[in-house]
N, C-alpha and C positions, 0 to 999 in steps of 0.2 A: 503494500499499500503506500502510495506516495505521500510525502509529508504535505501538510495543507499550506497553502499560500498564505503569507503574511503581508499586513500593510500596503505598502505602495505596489507590491507585486501582485497582491490580490486585487487592488483596485483596477490596475492596468490589465491584467490578463483575465481574471474571472469576469470583473464587471465590465470589462472593455474601455476602460478609462471613462466611464459615464460622466457627464457633466450635468445633464439634465435629468432631474429625478423627480417622480412623484410621491409625495409624502404617505405615511400609514394614516388612514383615516377612519375612524370607527364607522362601521356601515356605509361607507363610501368610497373605499379603494377596493371594491370586489372585483373578480375576474373580468367582467365585461368592460368596466370603467378602465381597468388598467390596459386591456387590449385597445381601447379607443385612444387611450393616451399614447400608447406606443407608436399607434398609426400616425400620430401627429407630433413626433418628435421627442417624446419621452424615451430615455436610454436605459432607465432602472426604474423599477417600481417596489413598492413595499406592500405586503398585505395589510388589511386593517389590524388594529392592536387586537391580539388574541389573549384571553386569560388563560395563563399557563395552568392553573389548578383545574379548570373546567376542561382545558385541553387534554390532560393527563387523564381523567375520570371518565370523559364522555366521547364515546366513538363517534356518534352522530355529530357532534361539534367538530371533531376533526374532518370528517367527510365533507360537511357543508362549507368549511373554510379553507381547506387544504387537499384534502384527497379527492375532491369532487371528480376531476378528469385529468387526463394527461394533455397538456397544451404547451407544446414545444416552444411557440412563439411568447409565451409569458416568461421568459427569462431574458436577462438575469433578474432574480427574484430575492428579496430578503423577507423573511417572516419575523414580524415583531410580536414579542410578549410583555405583558406586565406581570411581574412577580415580586414576591418579597422574602422568598424562601430559596436558598442555593439548590438544594436537592431537588423541589419542585420545578424550578426553572430548567435544571438540566434534564430532568425526566421529559418535561414538554419538548425541550429541544432536539432530544434524542430521537422523538417521535417525529419530528419535522424535518430532520437534517437531510434526509434523502430527497426532499421535495423542493429544495431551495439551494441558494448559494451562500447563505450567511443567515445568522440568527441574531436578531436585535434586541435589546433590553430597552423598555421604555422607560425612561427617567425624565420624560418631558411633560406628561398629561398633568394640567393644572385644575382639572375639573373636581367637583365636590365628590364625585363617585371614587375618584382616585384618592382623595382624602380619607373618605370612609373606609376604603379597601386597602388603604396604607401602601400604595404604589405609585408608580410615575414620579413627578416632581417632588412628591412628599417623602422620598427617600434620599433626597440631594444631601441632607446633614448626615445621613448614617454611612459613612465612608468605610467602616470596617465591614458592615454587612454587603456593601457593594463590592468591595475588593474580594469578599469570599466568593460572591456570585459569579463575577467575572473570571476570576482564577479557576473555579471548579469546571466553568463552561469552556474555558480555553483547554483545559487539561483532557476533557472528556469527549468534546465534539470533533467530528471529522471534517465541519465546516468552520469558518471563522466566526466569532462573536463581535458584535458591534454594538454601539451605544447612541441614544438619541437624548439630549440633555437641554436644559434650559440654562440661562446664566444666573450668577448671583448679582445683586447691585454692583459689587465690588469687582473690578477686573482681576485683581492679582488672586482673589479667592476662587474666581472661575478658572484661572490658570493653572492652579494648583489642583482643583478639582479634576480638570482634563488630564493632568499629567499623571494623577492617581489612577484614573481608570485605564490609561495606556499602560503603565507599569503592570497593572493586573492581568493584562492580556487583551483589551480591546484594540481591534485591528482597523477601526474605521469609526469616526466620531462625528455625528451630526449636532450642530450646535444652533438651537433656536435662540436667537438674540433677544428674548424677552425674559423676564422674571416669572416666577410662578404666579406673582400676583398680578401680571399683566395679561388680562384676558377679557372677553366681551367688550363692553363699551370702554372699559379701563385699559385696553389693550396697548393702544399708543405705537410708536415706532419701535422696531426691533433696533438692538445696537450691533451695528457692524463693527464698531470699535473692539468690542468684547470677542467678537469672531475672530477678527484679525489678530488679536493678541494670543488667542489659542492657536491659532493656525501656526504662528511663530515659535510657539513654546513646545509643541509636540512633532514627533518625528512619524506620525501616522496620517493618512489622508483625513481632510476634514470636508464636511458639507456644511454649506450655510443655509439656514432657513429663517425667513421673515422678510417683509416688504417686498416680495416678488409678485407684481401684477402684469409684467410685460416682458417680452425678450430683452428689451432695453435694460429692465431693471436686472435681468440675469447677467448681461454682459457687465453691467456696471458694478454688480456685486462681485464678480470673478476678479475684475480688475483692482477693486478696493481692497478686498480682503485677501486675495491671494489663495482662495481655497480650491479644492480640486472639483467640486461640484456645487450645484444649487438646487435646493429642494423647494417645491411650491406645494401649497394645499389649497387655501381659498382661491387663489389666482387659477390654478388648474380647474377647480369645480365650476368656476364661472366662464372659463375659456380652457378647453382642453387642447386647443391648438396654439396655446401660449408659447410653447417652445418652438414651434414653427415661426413665430413672428407675425401669425395671420390673426385676423379678427373676422371670422366668417360670420355669415346669417346663422342665427341661433338654430333654425330649423334644419339645418345642413347637419350640424353635430347631433341634434335630438334623434333625428330619423336614423343616423349611423349608429348611435347608441342603442335605440330600440331593436334595431335588427340584430345587434350583438348579444343583447339580452335574451331575444329568442332562440338564439344558438346556445347561450350560456345561461340558463335562468338564475335568478336571484329574488329574495323577498321583494315584494311590490313596494314596501316601505322605502326601499334602497332607490328604486326607480323613481318613485315620486320626489324623494328628496333631491335626487339630481335634476329632475326637470324644473322644480321650484328654483334651483340655483341657475340653471341655464336660461330660463325664461323670466328671471327675477324682475328685471326692468320692465319687460313687457306687461307683466302681471300687475305692476303698478297703474298702467294704463286701461288695461282689460280686467278690472277687478273681479267681474261676475265669473270669468274663467278660473281664476284663482279659488273660488268656492268649489266650482266644478272639479277641478283637478285634486282638491282635497277629498271630495265626496266618492269618486268612482272607485271600483272594487277589483276590476281586472286589468290585465296589461294592454288588452285592446282598447279598453275604455279610456285609459291613460293616453295611448297612442292617438285615438280619436280627439281628445282635448288638445293634444299638441298640434294636431293636423289643423283644429279650428283657430289656435293661436297664429299658426303660419298664415292662413287666410286672412285673418285680421291684420295681421302686419303688411300683407301685400296689397290690402285695401289701404292702408295708412300710407304705403309708398306711393300709391297711385294718387292719393290726395295732397301729396308732398309739394309744396311750392319751391320753385328755384331759389336757391340762396339761403333757404331756411336752415337755421341752426338747431341742434338736440336741445331739447329744453332742460332746466334743472342743473345746466353745468355739467351735463355728460359729454364725454369726449366723443361719443357716436350715438345714432338714433338708437331707440330701445330694441330693435330688432337684430342688433349686432351684438356678438360675444364680446363682453368687455368687464372690466373689474367692477366689484362693488365695494366702495369704501365705507366702511362701518362708522357712523358718526360716533363721536365722543359724548361724555355725559353733558358737556356745556353746549355741544352743537345741538344735541337732542332736546335741550330744554330751553331753547331761546325763545320760543314762542309757547302759548296757552299754559304758561307757568309751570313747565316741565312735564306737561301732559302729551306733547308732540310725538307722534309716532316716529319710529326709527326709520321708516320707509320714505325715502326722499321724495317720491313722485305721489305718493298717497294723497288722495283728495283731503281737504281739511274737514273734519267733522266736529261735532258738538262734544263737550266734554262727556256727555252721557252715552255716546256710542260704545257698544260692548267691544272687547277685544276679540280677535279672530278666534281665540280658544274658546272664549265664552260663548260666542255665536254658534260655534259647533256643538257645544254642549246644550245650547238651547234648541238646536235642530233635533237633537235626540230626545229632548224633554221640554216641549213647548211651554210647561207650566213653571219651569225653573225660574227662580228669581235671584238676581244678584245684589239686591238692595240690602246694605249690611244693617240697617236699621230693621229689616223685617226678619232676620235670622234669628232663630230661637236662641235663647241665653241657657247656657248649660252650667249646672254647679261643677266646680273642679275637683277632682280627686285630690286627697288630702296629702298624696305623696308625690305624684308627678305633675300634677297639673292639667292632665287630660281630663276630658269630660267624664263625670263619675256616673255609675249606673244609679238609676232613680230609686232601685229598691235594694241597693246594696247595703248589707248589714254593717259593713265596715266604712262606708263613704269613700270608695275607691273605685277607680276604673277596672275593668275585667282583668287586665294583666297584673296590676297590683293586687287586687282581690284574690287572684288565683294563687299567686305566690304565698299570701298571707294564710289563705285557708288551708293549704297544702302544709306549711310550717307548723301551724297550729292544730291540725287535724278538726278543722271546723267546717261547718256548712255556710252557704250564701245562696238561698234559693233565689234571689234575685238575679243572679248570674248563673244559675242552675249548676252550682258547684256542690257536691255532696260529699265531701271527703269524709266527714264523721260518720254519716248515715251508712256509706258504704262499707267502712271499717266496722262498725256495730253488726251489719248484717253478715259480714265475712266471719267474725268472731262466733256469732249466733249459730251460723251453719257449721262451723266447725266443731262446736259444742255438741250439736245434736247428731253428729255422726257415730255410728256404734263402734265401740273400740274393737280392734282385732282380737281374736282368741288367742292365748298362749298355745303354741304348738306343743301337743303331748309328747314327752319324751319316750321314745321306744328303746328299751334295754336289748343288749346283746343276748342272743339265745331265747328271747320272749317271742311269741307268736308274732309275726311280721317282723321281727327284729333280724339282726344279723346273726350268722353262725358264729360259733365260738372257735377261735384260733388256738389249736394245741400242737405245740412242737412245729409250728409252720405248716400243719395240716388243718384243712377244713373239717369241721365235725358239725 
């Protein structure tokens, strides 16, 4: 068996010197989307972030996310896992290594689910644990181990963090130039200075992530930071042809993607999410089709909404006046693939005292207009009311503050009541908990059972007994 390639040799030979990289995105970088991106300039793709523990225990999860089918054009491919246990991470990686070119440890996810699960960017202070995870994977795997990280506010700490991972055995490092606190409306710009400092300080290939909305951004990032490759997430979702330097009509890529989904099926929620991104700007203009896209239940129905959006766009093009400029400060008209710049908290609250929608082209509405999410709930239940003054007031549990049971004997919610009733072997009829009653019934039942009779001892030589042994002979 040949020794596995490392560092720059791995990047240049196994990954083909990839410079244009599609990020690992939960429920968004599935096979069909990866193939679409590769057709339009992506040279390397990552799988969505996979949960190592689930990957180890659930064969269906492995099949759906990695073992689905042999697809030679989906290479080079890096599988990304979130994990917080060296043994579990390596077990998952061993199950994946024959289906990819490297295994990546996610140290960049800043979302609340990562905080609750204790993985992603919430491991970045636990250097001893991370060293053990990378070291064990480097020793046990037949493919290289890589990492994707977020930066610390301090450049020097970020550099020491990267050097620690390199020393442990990381063969390629992706640096997202934002801290774990920079997310959603607070995202702000990624720091290329941090990325540049890391690149200078390590002897392994580095990919940059953050602020990539066009091919011009890619080229500028490569020039400014000196990295080997540039990774895109949001930019790629809004324009999969980003790495080609093209901004095609949205329907061109939407139709191509839907054809790929027919060949390589995936959950409808993934497809719907992709079309919401692709058609983002158009759906601010034709908002009734936004509701339709959210409502439909089959792939062909989704494709029909996409086709209707195409027809609406073609009508808008026919009505376009010569010399007309795109509204809302957009670089292109809404039917062209283009970036979406998420407004910050200040931008989003300039009007309506902070109640303004984040969607730049959405029509102004009154403060009483329900959010999209609440409108969907109201469609399912027309009698639902969102007026906080009409909501019933609940008495709170004495222990945790959740609503307590109206007939609970302990004045607790069901969860707290169950723990207390079990601990004290008590009943709470209000919550249907009968620990005391069941114990009493059990004891009464045992007491009522007839005692087993003592077996009568049968002596040797007695009728029905054993024969007597005399001098070794039976008598």
